[in-house]
N, C-alpha and C positions, 0 to 999 in steps of 0.2 A: 504494500500499500504506500503510495508516494503522496507527499502533500504538494498541493500545486502551488506554483510561485506566483507572486504578484508582479505584474510588469510595472515599470516606472510609469510616471505620467507621461502623457503625449508631449512629444518634443524634447524630452529629458532622456539622457542615456546615463546608465550606471557607470561608474569609475571600475576599473579592473580590480581594485581592492575590494570594492563592494560586491562585484561579482563573485570573487573568491570567497568572501565571508558567507555569502548567500549560500554558496556551494557547500561550505563547511557545515553551515547550520541545518541544511538539508540532509547532509550525511549523519548529523547528530539525531534529527528527528528519526531518520530511517532506523538507527541503531536503537533508540528508545522504543520504537515501534516493535522491533524484533524482540527486545527485552520484555515488553509487555506481553507479547504473544507467548514467550517462553513460560513467564510467570503464569499465565492462564494455564498452561499445560500443567505446571507443576501443581497449581491449585486443583486442577481437575483430578489429578492422581492422588493428592492427599485427601480430597473431600470423599474419596471412595471407602476410606478406612476409618473406623469410629474409635479406635484406641485412643486412650487419654493421652499418650505421649504423642501420638500423631495429631491429636487435637491442637496440643501446643506448638507443633510445628506449622500447622494449617493457619493458626492465629497470626504466627510470625510472618508466614508467606503472604497473607491477606493483607498484613500492615505494610509489608514491602510493597506489594501490588498496588495498594493505594497510593503509596509515595511515588511510585513511578508513573501511575496514571495521572497524577497532579502535574509531576514534572513534563509529561507529554503534553497535557493540556496547556500549561504555561508557554511550552515551546511553541505551540500553535497559536498562542494568543487567545485561547478560549477561556482562560480563568485569570484570577487576579494575579498580577505579579509583584513580588516583593523587590524585584531587581531594581538597583539604582540607576540603571540604563534606560528605563522606561520614561 
């Protein structure tokens, strides 16, 4: 799943460094999406077992998943950002 890029306003062109940074950010988003998918797989495996030790691991995995989901949403601009760059 790739995130669409936003073209510059009409008549404006991006500087080479801006293009490079956008490429790097898209790579980061792709990596986070892959991590999100992997965590979904882990969560599905963990949720199939109901032993108490597995429940603890599931809880930790869900916390991690929520953290990654939040980071992915922030990287897409879908959630509130606490970044000083905003």
